Each structure stands twice: as structure tokens, then as C-alpha cells.
N, C-alpha and C positions, 0 to 999 in steps of 0.2 A: 880127599879134593883138590889137591893142591896140582900146581901146575907151574912148568916152567918160564920163569918171567921173561918178558921181552927186554931189549936192551934198555931202558929205562922206564920201571914201572911208572903209571900215571897216580896222578894224585887222588888222593880219596876226597869224595864231595861232602858234604853234609848235607845228610839224612834228613835230621831235623835237630835245632837247637835246644834238645833235651834229652834224657835218657829215657829207654824204653823199659816199662817194670813189666817183668816176665816170672810168673811160676814155673819155676822149673822143678822137675823132678828128678830125685833121686837115682843116681844110674844110668843116665840118660845123657847123650851126647848132642850137642847143639853146636850149630856152624854160624858162628856173628858174622854179618858182613864188613869186610873191611873197607871196600872199596864206596860205597854210600849207594849204589847203583841199584841196587834189589829192590823189587817192588813188594818184597816181603819182609821187611824192616822190623826187628834188626837182625833176622837171617837171610843167610845165602839165598838166590835162586839160580846162581849161574852166572848172573848180568856181568860179572867182573872177567868173562872171558874176552880178550886179548885186551887185558889192559895190565897185565905183569903182574898184578895184584891177584892174592887167593882169600879165602876165608880165614879165620881163625877157630880152631877146633876148642869148645870147653866141656868139659866132663862135669857133670853136677855131682857134688857128694853128699848133699843133701836136698831136700825138698822144701824150697823156701822161695820168697821173692826176691830178684836180684835186678839188678838196674843196670842193662846194657847200653852203652855209651850209643849217643845218635850221633853227634857229631863228627866221629871217626879221628877225635883230637888226645884221645884218652892216653895218660902215660901207662895206665893200668887195665889194657885191653884184655877182655872185651866190656868191661865193667866201667862205669862212669868216676870221673874223678871230678866232674864238675869244671873240666876245661870249657864246655859250652857257655861259662858265665865270661870267659876270656874271651868269645871271636866277637 
């Protein structure tokens, strides 16, 4: 799900100022929404088209609950690092 970025990528928008808890399954691939425009947060629905942004792949190594970033400002993408507390 990658695309060639346009001249300057758009800035991500805050989908929510909190993480999304997700029960991931081992061996499954997830596509985290980088742009913040997806209606299926925290995952991609293709709403990034034309923004120069593309979703980030996450391959689950174990079945467990993870906290995917909702503010799109994390330094540990796609997982929350608490950046939403500084917005």
C-alpha cells in the first residue's frame, strides 16, 4: 500500500488525542493510518490518496493488546509513546 509522494506530503491530522487499544493476532499484518484521515482508525482505509502520505505496515509477532497512536505524532510509530499528552 505505498504510493509515490507528491511534491510535499501533507501534514498528518490528529485522529484522536489518545491511543487506540487493539487486540492484534500473531502473524497478521496491519496497516496503520499515518495521515489521520481514515474513517477506520487506527487503520488505513485509503483516505490518504493524494496527500503524499502512505500507511505504515505492522506485522504482529504475538497475539496481545497494543496501543496504536491516534494523534499521529508518536516517535515510535505505529505505537503510542504518549506524544498526545504534549499536544
